[in-house]
C-alpha positions as CSV (number, residue, x, y, z in Angstrom):
1,M,0.0,0.0,0.0
2,K,2.8,2.3,0.9
3,N,4.5,1.6,-2.5
4,K,1.3,2.4,-4.4
5,T,0.9,5.6,-2.5
6,S,4.5,6.6,-3.3
7,I,3.9,5.8,-7.0
8,L,0.7,7.8,-7.1
9,A,2.4,10.8,-5.5
10,V,5.2,10.7,-8.0
11,M,2.7,10.4,-10.9
12,L,0.8,13.3,-9.5
13,M,3.9,15.4,-9.2
14,I,4.8,14.6,-12.8
15,F,1.3,15.5,-14.0
16,I,1.4,18.8,-12.1
17,S,4.9,19.5,-13.5
18,N,3.8,18.9,-17.0
19,L,0.7,21.0,-16.5
20,I,2.8,23.9,-15.3
21,M,5.3,23.6,-18.1
22,A,2.4,23.6,-20.6
23,Q,1.1,26.9,-19.4
24,I,1.4,29.9,-21.8
25,K,3.5,32.5,-20.1
26,P,3.6,35.9,-21.9
27,N,6.6,38.1,-21.3
28,S,6.2,40.2,-18.1
29,L,5.7,43.3,-20.3
30,F,2.2,42.1,-21.2
31,N,-0.3,42.7,-18.4
32,D,-3.2,44.8,-17.2
33,H,-3.0,48.5,-17.9
34,M,-0.3,48.2,-20.6
35,V,0.1,50.6,-23.5
36,L,1.0,49.2,-26.9
37,Q,2.6,51.1,-29.7
38,R,0.2,52.4,-32.4
39,E,0.6,52.3,-36.1
40,V,3.3,49.6,-36.2
41,P,3.0,45.8,-36.0
42,I,2.8,44.9,-32.3
43,P,5.2,42.1,-31.1
44,V,3.8,39.9,-28.4
45,W,5.9,37.0,-27.1
46,G,6.5,34.5,-24.3
47,T,6.9,30.8,-23.6
48,A,4.7,27.7,-23.9
49,S,5.1,24.0,-24.3
50,I,7.0,22.8,-27.4
51,N,5.0,23.2,-30.6
52,E,2.0,24.5,-28.6
53,S,-0.5,26.6,-30.7
54,V,-0.8,30.1,-29.3
55,T,-3.4,32.7,-30.3
56,V,-3.3,36.4,-29.4
57,S,-6.3,38.6,-29.9
58,L,-6.8,42.3,-29.6
59,N,-9.5,44.7,-30.7
60,G,-11.0,42.2,-33.2
61,K,-7.7,41.1,-34.6
62,S,-6.2,37.6,-34.0
63,V,-2.8,36.0,-34.9
64,A,-1.8,32.4,-34.2
65,V,1.6,30.8,-34.0
66,K,3.3,27.6,-32.8
67,A,5.9,27.6,-30.1
68,D,9.3,26.5,-31.3
69,G,11.5,23.6,-30.2
70,N,12.5,25.6,-27.1
71,G,9.0,26.6,-26.2
72,N,9.4,30.2,-27.3
73,W,6.8,32.0,-29.4
74,M,6.3,35.5,-30.9
75,I,3.5,37.0,-33.0
76,K,3.0,40.4,-34.4
77,L,-0.5,41.9,-34.2
78,P,-1.6,44.1,-37.1
79,K,-1.1,47.8,-36.8
80,Q,-3.7,49.6,-34.6
81,K,-4.8,53.2,-34.2
82,A,-4.7,54.9,-30.8
83,G,-7.6,53.8,-28.7
84,G,-8.9,51.6,-25.9
85,P,-9.6,50.3,-23.4
86,Y,-9.4,46.9,-24.9
87,K,-8.9,43.3,-23.7
88,M,-6.0,41.2,-24.9
89,E,-6.6,37.5,-24.9
90,I,-3.7,34.9,-25.2
91,S,-4.9,31.4,-25.4
92,G,-3.5,27.9,-26.0
93,K,-3.8,25.1,-23.4
94,N,-4.6,27.8,-21.0
95,R,-6.2,31.2,-21.5
96,I,-5.1,34.6,-20.2
97,I,-7.1,37.9,-20.5
98,Y,-5.5,41.3,-19.8
99,N,-7.8,44.2,-19.2
100,D,-7.6,48.0,-19.5
101,V,-5.2,47.8,-22.5
102,Y,-4.6,50.9,-24.6
103,V,-2.9,51.6,-27.9
104,G,-0.9,54.8,-28.0
105,D,2.8,55.8,-28.0
106,V,5.4,54.1,-25.9
107,W,8.7,55.7,-24.9
108,L,11.8,54.0,-23.4
109,C,13.3,56.2,-20.7
110,S,16.8,55.4,-19.4
111,G,20.0,56.8,-17.9
112,Q,21.3,57.6,-14.5
113,S,20.0,59.4,-11.4
114,N,18.6,62.4,-13.2
115,M,16.3,60.1,-15.1
116,H,15.8,57.9,-12.1
117,M,14.9,60.9,-9.9
118,T,11.3,60.6,-8.8
119,V,8.5,63.2,-8.6
120,A,8.3,62.9,-4.8
121,K,11.0,62.6,-2.2
122,E,9.4,59.6,-0.5
123,T,12.3,57.5,1.0
124,R,15.1,59.1,-1.1
125,Y,16.4,62.4,0.2
126,W,17.7,63.6,-3.2
127,C,14.5,63.1,-5.0
128,G,11.4,65.4,-5.2
129,V,10.8,68.1,-7.8
130,T,10.0,71.8,-7.6
131,N,6.4,72.2,-6.3
132,E,6.4,68.5,-5.3
133,A,3.1,68.5,-3.4
134,E,1.2,70.4,-6.1
135,E,2.6,68.1,-8.8
136,V,1.6,65.0,-6.9
137,A,-1.9,66.2,-6.2
138,N,-2.5,67.1,-9.9
139,A,-1.1,63.9,-11.4
140,K,-4.5,62.7,-12.6
141,F,-3.7,61.3,-16.0
142,P,-5.0,57.8,-16.2
143,L,-3.9,57.4,-19.9
144,I,-0.3,57.8,-18.9
145,R,1.1,54.5,-17.7
146,F,4.5,53.4,-16.3
147,F,6.4,50.2,-16.5
148,D,9.1,50.9,-14.0
149,V,11.9,48.3,-14.1
150,E,13.6,47.4,-10.8
151,Y,17.3,47.6,-10.5
152,T,18.3,44.1,-11.7
153,P,21.8,44.1,-13.3
154,S,22.9,40.7,-14.6
155,Q,26.0,39.0,-15.9
156,T,23.7,37.0,-18.3
157,V,20.9,38.2,-20.6
158,K,17.5,38.0,-18.9
159,T,14.2,37.4,-20.7
160,N,11.7,39.1,-18.3
161,A,12.0,42.5,-16.6
162,V,11.0,42.9,-13.0
163,A,8.2,45.5,-13.2
164,K,4.5,46.0,-13.5
165,W,2.3,48.5,-15.3
166,E,0.9,51.3,-13.2
167,V,-1.7,54.0,-14.0
168,C,-0.6,57.6,-13.4
169,S,-2.4,59.0,-10.3
170,P,-1.6,61.0,-7.2
171,E,-1.2,57.6,-5.4
172,T,1.4,56.3,-7.9
173,I,3.2,59.3,-9.3
174,G,5.5,59.9,-6.3
175,H,7.8,56.9,-7.1
176,Q,7.9,57.5,-10.9
177,S,10.6,59.2,-13.0
178,A,10.0,62.9,-13.0
179,V,11.6,63.6,-16.4
180,A,9.6,60.8,-18.0
181,Y,6.3,62.0,-16.4
182,F,6.7,65.6,-17.3
183,F,7.6,64.6,-20.9
184,A,4.6,62.3,-21.1
185,R,2.3,65.0,-19.7
186,E,3.4,67.3,-22.5
187,I,2.7,64.7,-25.1
188,Y,-0.6,63.7,-23.7
189,Q,-1.9,67.2,-23.3
190,K,-0.9,68.1,-26.8
191,Y,-2.2,65.0,-28.6
192,K,-4.7,63.3,-26.2
193,I,-3.3,59.9,-26.9
194,P,-2.3,57.2,-24.3
195,V,1.3,57.3,-23.4
196,G,3.3,54.3,-22.1
197,L,6.6,54.8,-20.4
198,L,9.2,52.0,-20.1
199,T,11.4,53.5,-17.4
200,S,14.7,51.6,-16.9
201,S,17.3,53.7,-15.2
202,Y,19.6,53.8,-12.2
203,G,21.7,56.3,-10.3
204,A,25.4,56.6,-11.1
205,S,25.2,54.2,-14.0
206,T,27.6,54.6,-16.9
207,A,26.4,54.6,-20.5
208,E,28.3,51.4,-21.3
209,T,26.3,49.4,-18.7
210,W,23.2,49.9,-20.9
211,I,24.8,48.5,-24.1
212,S,24.9,44.8,-25.0
213,K,28.2,42.9,-24.7
214,E,28.2,42.1,-28.4
215,A,27.8,45.7,-29.4
216,L,30.7,46.7,-27.2
217,E,32.9,43.9,-28.5
218,A,32.4,45.2,-32.0
219,Q,34.1,48.5,-31.2
220,P,37.9,48.2,-30.8
221,N,38.1,51.5,-29.0
222,L,35.8,50.2,-26.3
223,K,37.7,47.1,-25.6
224,P,39.5,48.6,-22.5
225,L,36.1,48.9,-20.8
226,L,35.4,45.2,-21.3
227,D,39.0,44.3,-20.3
228,A,38.7,46.2,-17.0
229,Y,35.4,44.5,-16.1
230,A,36.8,41.1,-17.0
231,A,39.8,41.7,-14.6
232,K,37.4,42.8,-11.8
233,M,35.3,39.6,-12.4
234,D,38.4,37.4,-12.4
235,K,39.6,38.8,-9.1
236,F,36.1,38.5,-7.5
237,V,35.8,34.8,-8.6
238,A,39.2,34.0,-7.2
239,D,38.5,35.6,-3.8
240,S,34.7,35.2,-3.7
241,T,34.6,32.9,-0.6
242,V,36.3,35.5,1.6
243,I,34.7,38.5,-0.1
244,M,31.2,37.2,0.2
245,S,31.6,36.0,3.7
246,K,32.7,39.4,4.8
247,Y,29.8,41.0,2.8
248,R,27.2,38.8,4.6
249,T,28.7,39.7,8.0
250,D,28.7,43.4,7.2
251,L,25.1,43.2,5.9
252,A,23.8,41.4,8.9
253,K,25.5,44.0,11.2
254,F,24.0,46.8,9.1
255,K,20.5,45.4,9.3
256,G,20.9,45.1,13.1
257,D,22.1,48.7,13.4
258,L,19.3,49.9,11.2
259,A,16.6,48.2,13.3
260,V,18.1,49.7,16.5
261,S,18.3,53.2,15.0
262,Q,14.7,53.1,13.6
263,A,13.3,51.8,16.9
264,A,15.1,54.5,18.8
265,A,13.9,57.1,16.5
266,G,10.4,55.7,16.3
267,D,10.6,56.0,12.5
268,V,11.0,53.2,10.0
269,N,12.5,55.7,7.6
270,A,15.2,56.9,9.9
271,K,18.4,57.4,8.0
272,V,21.6,55.5,9.0
273,R,24.8,54.9,7.2
274,K,24.6,53.4,3.7
275,A,24.1,49.7,3.4
276,P,27.2,47.7,2.3
277,G,27.2,47.1,-1.5
278,N,27.2,43.6,-3.0
279,P,30.9,43.2,-4.1
280,N,30.0,41.0,-7.1
281,P,31.0,43.2,-10.1
282,A,27.9,42.0,-12.0
283,N,25.9,44.1,-9.5
284,D,27.8,47.3,-10.2
285,Q,26.1,49.8,-12.5
286,H,29.5,51.2,-13.5
287,N,30.4,48.0,-15.4
288,P,29.7,47.2,-19.1
289,F,26.5,45.5,-20.2
290,V,25.1,44.3,-16.9
291,C,22.2,46.8,-16.8
292,Y,21.5,46.0,-20.5
293,N,21.3,42.3,-19.7
294,G,18.9,42.7,-16.8
295,M,17.0,45.9,-17.7
296,I,17.0,46.6,-21.4
297,A,17.3,43.2,-23.1
298,P,14.0,41.9,-21.5
299,L,12.1,44.9,-23.0
300,A,13.1,44.3,-26.6
301,P,11.5,44.1,-29.1
302,Y,8.5,45.8,-27.5
303,A,7.3,48.3,-30.0
304,I,8.2,51.9,-29.1
305,K,7.9,55.4,-30.5
306,G,11.3,56.6,-29.3
307,A,13.7,56.9,-26.4
308,L,14.6,59.5,-23.8
309,W,18.1,59.5,-22.2
310,Y,19.5,61.5,-19.3
311,Q,23.1,60.4,-18.4
312,G,26.7,61.5,-18.5
313,E,28.0,62.4,-15.1
314,S,29.3,58.9,-14.4
315,N,31.4,58.8,-17.6
316,G,33.9,61.3,-16.4
317,P,36.7,58.6,-16.4
318,S,35.9,57.6,-20.0
319,A,34.9,61.1,-21.2
320,K,37.1,60.8,-24.3
321,L,35.2,57.7,-25.4
322,Y,31.8,59.1,-24.6
323,R,30.9,60.1,-28.2
324,E,31.6,56.6,-29.5
325,I,29.9,55.0,-26.5
326,M,26.7,56.9,-27.2
327,E,26.8,56.2,-30.9
328,T,27.2,52.5,-30.0
329,L,24.3,52.6,-27.6
330,I,21.9,54.3,-30.0
331,A,22.7,51.8,-32.8
332,N,22.4,48.9,-30.4
333,W,19.0,49.9,-29.2
334,R,17.7,50.7,-32.6
335,S,18.8,47.2,-33.8
336,K,17.2,45.4,-30.8
337,F,13.9,47.2,-30.8
338,Q,13.4,46.7,-34.6
339,V,11.3,49.8,-35.3
340,G,13.9,51.6,-37.4
341,D,15.8,54.8,-36.6
342,F,13.4,55.9,-33.8
343,P,13.8,59.3,-32.3
344,F,16.5,59.3,-29.6
345,L,16.2,62.4,-27.4
346,Y,18.7,63.2,-24.7
347,V,19.5,65.8,-22.1
348,Q,22.9,67.5,-22.2
349,L,24.7,67.9,-18.8
350,A,23.4,70.7,-16.6
351,N,25.6,73.2,-14.9
352,Y,27.2,71.9,-11.8
353,G,29.7,72.9,-9.1
354,K,31.5,76.1,-8.3
355,P,31.1,79.0,-10.9
356,M,34.0,79.0,-13.4
357,Q,36.7,81.4,-12.6
358,K,38.7,81.4,-15.8
359,P,37.4,82.4,-19.3
360,V,37.9,78.8,-20.4
361,E,38.0,75.7,-18.1
362,D,38.6,72.3,-19.5
363,G,37.6,69.1,-17.6
364,S,35.9,65.7,-18.0
365,M,32.4,67.1,-17.8
366,M,33.2,69.6,-20.6
367,T,34.5,66.7,-22.7
368,V,31.2,64.8,-22.1
369,R,29.2,67.8,-22.8
370,E,31.1,68.4,-26.1
371,A,30.6,64.7,-27.0
372,Q,26.8,65.2,-26.4
373,L,26.8,68.1,-28.8
374,Q,28.6,66.0,-31.4
375,N,26.1,63.2,-31.0
376,L,23.6,65.3,-32.8
377,S,25.3,64.1,-36.0
378,V,23.5,60.8,-35.4
379,K,20.4,60.5,-37.5
380,N,17.1,61.4,-35.8
381,T,18.5,62.6,-32.5
382,G,17.7,65.7,-30.5
383,M,19.3,67.3,-27.5
384,V,17.9,69.3,-24.6
385,V,20.2,72.1,-23.5
386,A,20.1,72.3,-19.7
387,I,23.1,74.5,-19.1
388,E,21.2,76.7,-16.7
389,N,18.9,74.1,-15.2
390,A,20.5,74.0,-11.7
391,G,19.5,77.6,-11.3
392,D,20.6,78.9,-7.9
393,E,21.6,75.4,-6.7
394,P,24.6,74.4,-8.9
395,G,25.9,72.3,-6.0
396,N,22.9,70.0,-6.5
397,I,23.7,67.3,-9.1
398,H,20.0,66.6,-9.3
399,P,18.3,69.9,-10.3
400,K,14.7,69.9,-9.1
401,N,13.2,71.8,-12.1
402,K,12.5,68.7,-14.1
403,Q,9.4,70.3,-15.5
404,A,11.6,72.4,-17.8
405,I,13.4,69.3,-19.0
406,G,10.2,67.5,-19.7
407,Y,8.9,70.5,-21.6
408,R,12.0,70.8,-23.7
409,L,12.0,67.1,-24.5
410,G,8.4,67.5,-25.5
411,L,9.2,70.3,-27.9
412,I,11.8,68.1,-29.6
413,A,9.5,65.1,-29.8
414,R,6.8,67.3,-31.4
415,T,9.2,67.9,-34.3
416,K,11.2,64.7,-34.5
417,A,8.4,62.2,-33.7
418,Y,5.2,64.0,-34.5
419,G,6.2,66.2,-37.5
420,E,5.2,69.6,-36.2
421,K,6.9,72.7,-37.7
422,I,7.9,74.5,-34.5
423,N,11.1,75.9,-33.1
424,Y,12.3,73.2,-30.7
425,S,15.9,74.4,-30.0
426,G,17.8,77.2,-28.6
427,P,20.3,79.1,-30.8
428,V,22.9,76.7,-32.3
429,Y,26.3,78.0,-33.3
430,K,26.7,77.8,-37.1
431,S,29.7,79.9,-38.3
432,Y,32.0,82.8,-37.6
433,K,33.5,85.6,-39.5
434,L,36.6,87.7,-38.6
435,N,36.2,91.4,-39.0
436,N,39.4,93.2,-37.9
437,N,39.3,93.1,-34.1
438,T,35.9,91.5,-33.8
439,V,34.4,88.1,-34.4
440,E,30.9,87.8,-35.9
441,L,28.9,84.7,-34.9
442,S,25.9,83.3,-36.8
443,F,23.3,80.8,-35.5
444,D,20.6,78.4,-36.5
445,H,17.4,78.2,-34.5
446,V,17.3,81.9,-33.7
447,G,13.5,81.5,-33.5
448,K,11.8,84.8,-32.6
449,G,15.2,86.4,-32.0
450,L,18.3,86.3,-29.8
451,V,18.1,87.5,-26.2
452,A,20.4,87.7,-23.2
453,K,19.6,86.8,-19.6
454,D,19.2,90.0,-17.7
455,N,20.0,91.9,-20.9
456,K,23.7,91.1,-20.5
457,L,25.7,88.6,-22.5
458,T,28.2,86.7,-20.4
459,G,30.2,83.5,-20.8
460,F,32.2,84.5,-24.0
461,A,35.9,84.1,-24.3
462,I,38.2,85.2,-27.1
463,C,41.9,84.7,-28.0
464,G,44.5,85.7,-30.5
465,E,47.2,83.6,-32.1
466,D,48.9,83.1,-28.7
467,K,45.8,81.0,-27.7
468,K,45.5,82.8,-24.4
469,W,41.8,83.1,-23.6
470,V,40.4,86.3,-22.0
471,T,36.9,87.2,-21.0
472,A,35.2,88.8,-24.0
473,N,32.6,91.5,-24.6
474,A,29.6,90.4,-26.6
475,E,26.5,92.2,-28.0
476,I,23.5,91.2,-30.1
477,K,23.2,92.7,-33.6
478,G,20.1,91.4,-35.2
479,E,20.6,87.7,-35.6
480,K,24.3,87.9,-35.1
481,I,26.6,88.3,-32.0
482,I,29.7,90.5,-32.2
483,V,32.5,89.4,-29.8
484,S,35.6,91.4,-29.0
485,S,38.1,92.4,-26.3
486,P,40.5,95.3,-25.9
487,E,43.1,92.8,-24.9
488,V,42.9,90.9,-28.3
489,T,43.6,93.1,-31.4
490,K,43.7,90.2,-33.9
491,P,41.2,87.5,-32.6
492,V,41.3,84.0,-34.1
493,A,38.8,82.1,-32.0
494,V,35.8,82.4,-29.6
495,R,34.4,80.0,-27.1
496,Y,31.1,80.2,-25.1
497,C,30.3,78.7,-21.8
498,W,33.4,76.5,-21.8
499,G,33.2,75.2,-18.3
500,T,31.3,72.9,-16.0
501,N,29.3,75.7,-14.4
502,P,29.5,78.6,-16.8
503,P,27.7,82.0,-16.7
504,A,25.2,81.0,-19.3
505,S,23.3,84.0,-20.8
506,L,22.3,83.3,-24.5
507,M,18.9,82.1,-25.5
508,N,16.2,82.9,-28.0
509,K,12.9,84.6,-27.3
510,D,11.2,81.1,-27.1
511,G,13.1,80.7,-23.8
512,L,15.4,78.0,-25.1
513,W,19.1,78.1,-24.2
514,T,22.2,77.9,-26.3
515,S,24.7,75.1,-25.7
516,H,28.4,75.8,-25.2
517,F,30.3,76.1,-28.5
518,R,33.7,76.9,-29.9
519,T,34.9,78.2,-33.2
520,D,38.3,76.5,-32.9
521,N,39.1,72.8,-33.3
522,W,42.2,72.6,-31.0
C-alpha cells in the first residue's frame, strides 16, 4: 500500500509539473494597464510547451503561431490606431485575459540618477521636484502608464523584466521618473493619446552598462572597458569565498544597526549609514553591459515610439570615449527594438559645481558635454540644453526643475516624432567671420530672436594667435553676435560657456538656451 501511495504521489507530481510547463507565459511586459505602440506591427511573445499553438487577440484582430523547439513564441499583431480600453486574450492550453489595455505611444526612458529621480521625495532624500506637493496632487492622467523596471543588473541576458504597469495618479506618481512623467504630460496634453513609459534607469550608471556585450565587443576602442570589467570579475571569482563571507557579515550588522536606529527614532524611515554594497562586479552599475542584460534586453522588441536619455556624469573617467559609447548605444537599441531609426532624445549635462573662474576651463564634464553636442550628428537625434537648469543650486547634481526638462524634450518630440513645424531648440552656433578686431557669430534656431539673460551677454571668451583666452565683450546685432576684447587686437577664436558651471546667458525669445560652443578645433 505504501509503495502504491508513493507511485501515485510521483505520478501526481509529474502530472502537475507537465501541466505547469504547458502553461502559456507571456513576457512580463504584457499585463493589465499596458500601453501598446500604435501604427506599427505589435510584437507579443512568451513561452509555452514545445509546438503548442498560441493565439493572441486584440480589438477584433487575432494571430496564431506555434511555439518553437525551445517553447518560445512570438507573434506580431496588425497595426492599430490609438484607442482603448481593450482586452487582450492569449490562449492555448490555458487562457489569459488582460484588461484595460490601450494603444498609443510608448517611450523608453533610461539613464542615471537624473532620469531615475522621482517626482516625490518619498524615501530618497535627493528626489522630489519643484512644487512637489502640487505636482503629486495634480497627477490625474489615467492614460499615462508606467512600466518601471527594478534595478536588476545581470551577468547574463534575462528574458523578463522585474516590473508592472501602473496607471498615473496622485497615489502612484510619487515613485515614478520625474523627467519621464513631465515629458509624457506634454505629449498627452498636446495629442490626447495614451502614453506608455518603459522607465529603466539607475543612479550613477555609466552609459556602457546599458549596451549589449556584443555591441561593445564590435568597437575596438571600447575594448578597455570590457577588459577592465573582466579583470574585476576574475579577481572576484578567485577571492569570492572570503569577499562574500565578509559581505554577509557586514550586511547582517547593518540590518541590526538599522533596526536599532529606527526603533530608537520611532521612525522606520530613519536614516543611517549606507548599506554595504554587494561586491559582485555584476551588481555594479558602472560595469559594461550588466544593466543592459537585466533591464534593457528583456524589453526588446516591445514596439516603441522613441527613447529618452539623461546620463553622462558617471562617464567622467571615460569622457574621451563618450561620443563613441553613445553612438554605439543608439545603434544597439535601434537594432534590438526593430522599429527603425526611432527618435533618440537626450539631455545635455546641466551646470554643476562652483562657478567657473577662468574664461575657459577644460575638464571631463566639458568633454562629455562636447561629445553630447557632437552626438547630434547621429540621424534622428535631439538634445535638450540644460546649461542653466541647476539655477541657484549648482551644487545639486539633481536639479529639481524637471518640469523644464520634460517641456524641452516634448518640444523636440513634437518635431522629431510628430512632425510639427515648430522651433524646438535654442540658438545653435553655425559659423563665424573675422572682422578686424571682432568676431561675428551666426546661429541656426534663432527663433523669434536672440536675447540675453538680464540683458547682458556673459560666458564668452576670445583669443589671438597666442591662444591665451580672455573674457570677451559680446553684443547682439540682429541675428548675429559680435564678440571682442580690448586685450585681443587680432582674434582667431571664440568659445562660449566652456566650463562645467559657466555664466550662461544666451537664449532665444522662445526661452530655449544655447549650448556651449567653440569656433576652434584645438
